[in-house]
C-alpha positions as CSV (number, residue, x, y, z in Angstrom):
1,M,-4.3,-10.2,-18.2
2,I,-5.5,-9.8,-14.6
3,L,-7.1,-12.7,-12.6
4,S,-8.9,-11.2,-9.7
5,A,-10.0,-13.7,-7.1
6,G,-12.8,-13.3,-4.6
7,E,-15.2,-15.4,-2.5
8,P,-18.4,-16.8,-4.0
9,G,-21.2,-14.2,-3.8
10,I,-19.0,-11.2,-4.5
11,V,-20.4,-9.6,-7.6
12,E,-17.7,-7.1,-8.4
13,K,-14.7,-5.8,-6.4
14,P,-13.7,-2.1,-6.6
15,F,-10.4,-3.2,-8.1
16,E,-12.2,-5.0,-10.9
17,V,-14.4,-2.0,-11.7
18,E,-11.4,0.3,-11.9
19,A,-9.5,-2.1,-14.2
20,Q,-12.5,-2.4,-16.5
21,Q,-12.8,1.3,-16.7
22,L,-9.2,1.4,-17.9
23,S,-10.1,-1.3,-20.5
24,L,-7.8,-3.8,-18.9
25,P,-8.6,-7.6,-19.4
26,V,-10.0,-8.8,-16.1
27,I,-11.0,-12.4,-15.2
28,Q,-13.3,-12.5,-12.2
29,W,-12.4,-15.7,-10.4
30,R,-14.6,-16.8,-7.5
31,M,-13.5,-19.5,-5.2
32,K,-13.9,-20.8,-1.6
33,P,-11.6,-19.1,0.9
34,G,-8.5,-20.8,2.2
35,F,-5.7,-22.7,0.6
36,N,-7.7,-24.3,-2.1
37,I,-5.2,-26.5,-4.0
38,I,-7.9,-27.9,-6.3
39,E,-8.7,-24.3,-7.4
40,S,-5.1,-23.5,-8.0
41,L,-4.9,-26.4,-10.4
42,R,-7.9,-25.1,-12.2
43,I,-6.2,-21.7,-12.5
44,I,-3.1,-23.3,-13.9
45,K,-5.2,-25.3,-16.4
46,W,-6.9,-22.1,-17.5
47,A,-3.5,-20.3,-17.8
48,R,-2.1,-23.0,-20.0
49,E,-5.2,-23.0,-22.2
50,K,-4.7,-19.2,-22.6
51,N,-1.0,-19.7,-23.5
52,V,0.2,-17.7,-20.5
53,D,4.0,-17.4,-20.5
54,L,4.4,-16.2,-16.9
55,I,2.5,-15.8,-13.7
56,H,2.9,-12.7,-11.4
57,T,1.3,-13.1,-8.0
58,H,0.6,-10.6,-5.2
59,G,-0.2,-11.5,-1.6
60,F,0.7,-14.5,0.6
61,K,-2.3,-16.6,-0.5
62,F,-1.6,-16.6,-4.2
63,N,2.1,-16.8,-3.7
64,F,1.4,-20.0,-1.9
65,L,-1.3,-21.4,-4.3
66,M,0.9,-20.9,-7.3
67,G,4.3,-21.5,-5.7
68,I,3.4,-24.7,-3.9
69,L,2.7,-26.5,-7.2
70,P,5.6,-28.5,-8.7
71,K,7.3,-26.8,-11.7
72,T,6.2,-29.8,-13.8
73,V,2.6,-28.9,-13.0
74,R,2.9,-25.1,-13.1
75,Y,5.3,-25.2,-16.0
76,M,5.4,-21.4,-16.5
77,P,7.7,-19.3,-14.3
78,Q,6.3,-17.4,-11.3
79,I,7.3,-13.9,-10.2
80,V,6.2,-12.5,-6.8
81,T,6.0,-8.9,-5.6
82,L,6.3,-8.4,-1.9
83,H,4.6,-5.2,-1.0
84,G,5.4,-5.2,2.7
85,H,6.2,-7.4,5.6
86,V,4.9,-7.5,9.2
87,P,7.3,-9.3,11.6
88,A,5.4,-12.1,13.4
89,P,5.9,-13.3,17.0
90,L,7.8,-16.6,17.2
91,F,5.6,-19.7,16.8
92,S,2.5,-17.6,16.2
93,K,0.0,-18.4,13.4
94,M,1.5,-15.6,11.3
95,W,5.0,-16.8,12.0
96,L,3.9,-20.2,10.6
97,Y,2.5,-18.5,7.5
98,Q,5.8,-16.7,7.0
99,A,7.8,-19.9,7.4
100,V,5.6,-21.4,4.7
101,D,6.0,-18.2,2.6
102,Y,9.8,-18.7,2.7
103,L,9.5,-22.3,1.4
104,V,7.2,-21.1,-1.4
105,L,9.3,-18.0,-2.3
106,S,12.4,-20.2,-2.6
107,R,10.6,-22.1,-5.4
108,T,9.7,-19.0,-7.5
109,A,11.8,-17.6,-10.3
110,K,12.0,-14.0,-9.1
111,I,11.0,-12.0,-6.0
112,V,10.5,-8.3,-6.4
113,I,10.8,-6.0,-3.4
114,V,9.4,-2.4,-3.6
115,N,12.1,-0.8,-1.6
116,E,15.8,-1.5,-0.7
117,E,15.1,-1.5,3.0
118,M,13.2,-4.8,2.5
119,R,16.6,-6.5,1.8
120,G,17.1,-6.4,5.6
121,F,14.0,-8.5,6.4
122,P,14.9,-11.9,7.8
123,L,12.7,-13.6,5.2
124,I,14.5,-11.7,2.3
125,R,18.0,-12.3,3.7
126,A,17.3,-16.0,3.8
127,L,16.6,-16.2,0.1
128,P,19.2,-16.4,-2.7
129,K,20.3,-12.9,-3.6
130,F,20.1,-13.6,-7.4
131,K,16.3,-14.1,-7.0
132,I,15.8,-10.6,-5.5
133,A,15.0,-7.5,-7.6
134,H,14.1,-4.0,-6.4
135,I,11.4,-2.2,-8.5
136,S,9.8,0.8,-6.9
137,N,6.1,1.3,-7.1
138,G,5.1,4.0,-9.6
139,I,2.0,5.8,-10.7
140,E,0.9,8.0,-13.6
141,A,3.0,11.1,-14.0
142,H,-0.2,13.2,-14.1
143,S,-3.2,12.7,-11.9
144,A,-6.8,12.7,-13.1
145,A,-9.1,15.7,-12.7
146,K,-9.5,16.9,-9.2
147,S,-12.7,15.7,-7.6
148,L,-15.3,17.4,-5.4
149,L,-15.6,16.2,-1.9
150,P,-18.5,14.0,-0.8
151,P,-21.0,16.2,1.1
152,K,-20.2,14.6,4.5
153,I,-16.5,15.2,4.1
154,A,-17.0,18.7,2.7
155,D,-19.1,19.7,5.6
156,F,-16.5,18.3,8.0
157,I,-13.5,20.2,6.6
158,S,-15.4,23.4,6.4
159,K,-15.4,23.5,10.2
160,H,-11.6,23.5,10.6
161,H,-8.8,25.9,9.8
162,I,-6.3,23.0,9.1
163,N,-7.4,19.7,7.6
164,I,-5.3,16.6,7.4
165,V,-6.2,13.4,5.6
166,A,-5.2,9.8,6.4
167,I,-5.9,7.0,3.9
168,G,-5.7,3.3,4.2
169,R,-7.2,0.1,5.6
170,L,-8.6,0.4,9.1
171,S,-6.2,-2.3,10.5
172,P,-3.7,-2.3,13.3
173,E,-0.5,-1.9,11.2
174,K,-1.8,1.5,9.8
175,G,-1.5,3.1,13.3
176,F,-4.6,5.3,13.1
177,N,-5.2,4.7,16.8
178,F,-1.9,6.5,17.5
179,L,-3.1,9.4,15.3
180,I,-6.2,9.7,17.5
181,E,-4.1,9.5,20.7
182,A,-1.7,12.2,19.4
183,L,-4.7,14.6,18.8
184,A,-6.0,13.8,22.3
185,S,-2.6,14.5,23.9
186,Q,-2.8,18.2,23.2
187,K,-6.4,19.1,22.6
188,I,-6.1,22.8,23.1
189,E,-3.2,23.3,20.7
190,F,-4.8,21.0,18.1
191,K,-8.3,22.4,18.3
192,S,-7.9,24.0,14.8
193,I,-7.1,20.6,13.2
194,G,-9.6,18.3,11.6
195,V,-8.5,14.8,10.7
196,C,-10.4,12.8,8.0
197,I,-9.5,9.1,7.9
198,L,-10.6,7.5,4.6
199,G,-10.9,3.7,4.4
200,E,-12.7,0.6,5.6
201,G,-11.6,-2.3,7.8
202,S,-12.0,-4.5,10.9
203,L,-10.7,-1.8,13.2
204,Q,-13.5,0.7,12.5
205,P,-15.6,0.0,15.6
206,Y,-12.5,0.2,17.8
207,L,-11.4,3.5,16.2
208,Q,-14.9,5.0,16.6
209,K,-14.8,4.1,20.3
210,C,-11.4,5.7,20.7
211,I,-12.8,8.9,19.1
212,E,-15.8,8.9,21.4
213,R,-13.7,8.1,24.5
214,E,-11.4,11.1,23.8
215,K,-14.4,13.3,22.9
216,L,-13.0,14.0,19.4
217,E,-16.2,13.5,17.4
218,G,-16.0,17.0,16.0
219,Q,-12.3,16.7,15.1
220,V,-11.9,13.2,13.7
221,L,-14.1,11.8,10.9
222,L,-14.1,8.2,9.7
223,G,-15.1,9.0,6.2
224,G,-15.3,5.4,4.9
225,Y,-14.0,4.1,1.5
226,V,-13.7,6.7,-1.2
227,S,-12.9,5.4,-4.7
228,D,-11.0,8.4,-5.9
229,A,-9.3,9.5,-2.7
230,D,-6.1,10.6,-4.6
231,N,-8.1,13.1,-6.5
232,L,-9.3,14.7,-3.2
233,L,-5.8,15.3,-1.8
234,H,-5.7,18.9,-2.9
235,H,-8.5,19.7,-0.4
236,F,-6.2,19.0,2.5
237,N,-3.2,20.7,4.1
238,A,-1.3,17.5,4.6
239,L,-1.4,13.7,4.3
240,V,-0.5,11.8,7.5
241,M,0.5,8.1,7.5
242,P,1.3,6.8,11.0
243,S,1.9,3.2,9.8
244,L,3.9,0.7,11.8
245,T,4.9,-1.1,8.6
246,E,4.7,-0.4,4.9
247,G,6.3,-1.3,1.6
248,L,6.2,1.7,-0.7
249,P,2.7,3.1,-0.3
250,I,1.0,4.4,-3.4
251,T,-0.8,7.0,-1.3
252,V,2.5,8.7,-0.4
253,L,3.4,8.8,-4.1
254,E,0.0,10.3,-4.9
255,A,0.5,13.0,-2.4
256,M,4.0,13.7,-3.7
257,R,2.6,14.0,-7.2
258,A,-0.2,16.3,-6.0
259,G,2.3,18.6,-4.2
260,V,0.6,17.8,-0.8
261,P,2.9,17.7,2.2
262,V,3.5,14.3,3.7
263,I,3.9,13.5,7.4
264,A,4.7,9.7,7.6
265,S,6.3,7.0,9.7
266,A,9.9,6.2,8.8
267,V,9.1,2.6,7.8
268,G,9.6,0.5,4.7
269,G,10.2,2.6,1.6
270,I,8.8,5.9,3.0
271,P,12.2,7.3,4.0
272,Y,13.6,6.5,0.5
273,A,10.6,8.1,-1.2
274,L,10.9,11.2,1.0
275,D,14.6,11.4,0.5
276,H,15.2,10.7,4.2
277,G,13.3,13.8,5.4
278,R,14.4,16.2,2.6
279,C,10.9,15.9,1.0
280,G,8.6,15.4,4.0
281,I,8.3,14.9,7.7
282,L,9.4,11.5,9.0
283,L,8.0,10.1,12.3
284,E,9.1,7.5,14.7
285,P,6.5,4.7,14.3
286,G,4.2,4.1,17.2
287,N,5.5,7.2,19.0
288,I,2.7,9.5,20.1
289,R,5.1,12.4,20.9
290,S,6.7,12.2,17.5
291,L,3.3,12.1,15.8
292,A,2.1,15.1,17.8
293,Q,5.2,17.0,16.8
294,G,4.5,16.2,13.2
295,L,0.9,17.6,13.6
296,K,2.3,20.8,15.1
297,E,4.2,21.4,11.8
298,T,0.8,21.9,10.1
299,I,0.0,24.7,12.5
300,H,3.3,26.5,12.9
301,N,5.4,25.6,9.7
302,Q,3.0,25.4,6.8
303,K,5.5,27.3,4.6
304,K,8.2,24.7,5.4
305,L,5.8,21.9,4.6
306,D,4.9,23.5,1.3
307,S,8.6,23.8,0.4
308,L,9.1,20.1,1.2
309,A,6.1,19.2,-0.9
310,Q,7.5,21.0,-3.9
311,Q,10.8,19.1,-3.5
312,A,8.8,15.9,-3.2
313,K,6.9,16.6,-6.4
314,E,10.2,17.0,-8.2
315,R,11.5,13.8,-6.8
316,F,8.4,11.9,-7.8
317,I,8.8,13.0,-11.4
318,A,12.4,11.8,-11.4
319,F,11.9,8.4,-9.8
320,F,8.4,7.2,-9.2
321,T,6.3,7.3,-12.4
322,S,4.4,4.3,-13.7
323,K,6.5,4.3,-16.9
324,A,9.7,3.7,-14.9
325,M,8.0,0.9,-13.0
326,A,6.5,-0.7,-16.1
327,D,9.8,-0.6,-18.0
328,A,11.6,-2.4,-15.1
329,Y,8.9,-5.1,-14.8
330,L,8.8,-5.6,-18.6
331,H,12.6,-6.1,-18.6
332,T,12.3,-8.6,-15.7
333,Y,9.4,-10.5,-17.4
334,M,11.3,-10.9,-20.7
335,S,14.4,-12.1,-18.9
336,L,12.5,-14.8,-17.1
337,I,10.6,-15.9,-20.2
338,D,13.9,-16.0,-22.2
339,S,15.6,-18.1,-19.5
340,H,12.5,-20.4,-19.3
341,I,12.6,-21.0,-23.1
342,K,16.3,-21.8,-23.0
343,V,16.0,-24.3,-20.2
344,N,13.0,-26.0,-21.8
């Protein structure tokens, strides 16, 4: 059962719509923003009335709201999945949040990391090892039917010989500003490349100004949020992900499944997913020159990229399907529930 929280006034979130389309049980829970302890008690009361055996939280806010409650109040065990981690400057607001996160995570029954590299994070190293489990993200082995491009995007890519797509929140850690700078660094060589960035976020006005400043309006399109972006991947020559930090991004797995070449920063679980460069091009995060070199591969070495993409597709089938992920989570759930029953 999925409890999807949102602020009052939000009618329906895209996540909720997609879950309903898949016939998954979704509870739309609306609450005031912030660390609302009273609301967390209401959620626990609801969960107990529904005979919930275990709570699985995603994201700092709900890790806190559920984990801060005493076990005698929460009663049921809590499992947390950490999808990524952004190191925070010492004594900053985010640093304080992460300090609180540590206190909360130490009270949970199990912490799942989505890639082995996360074991090296200071927050993870400080936690008891027996509480940490590695379960890679996974997606369906076969994608849905390929989708047609929205008219605006179709018109854009028709004007370029090579088209690259970038997908994600328009936020600083996604590194889309570096992508724009890399294109601007060698305008003449990259004139045949069109880059379509799909997503929404607070950085949109800034990125648009960067595009205009570098006079790249005809080469870079901020395409906005697209609900079935994974089904559009086949229209592009490559996926680029210039992130500064990641867990194990679903978008990379979707590109591997689709046989689309991946050019991505060597952060988080990306090197593991791409077999440390044997299934894709790895970039130095935040490095304009490295990113520009990756873009050059789409011009001069498309056959190489296609070969890497084929190897990536085979690796996806072997390691990153949703069934493999689901089996691992189910095993973890049952172990926690069995232990909880024995203790109580």
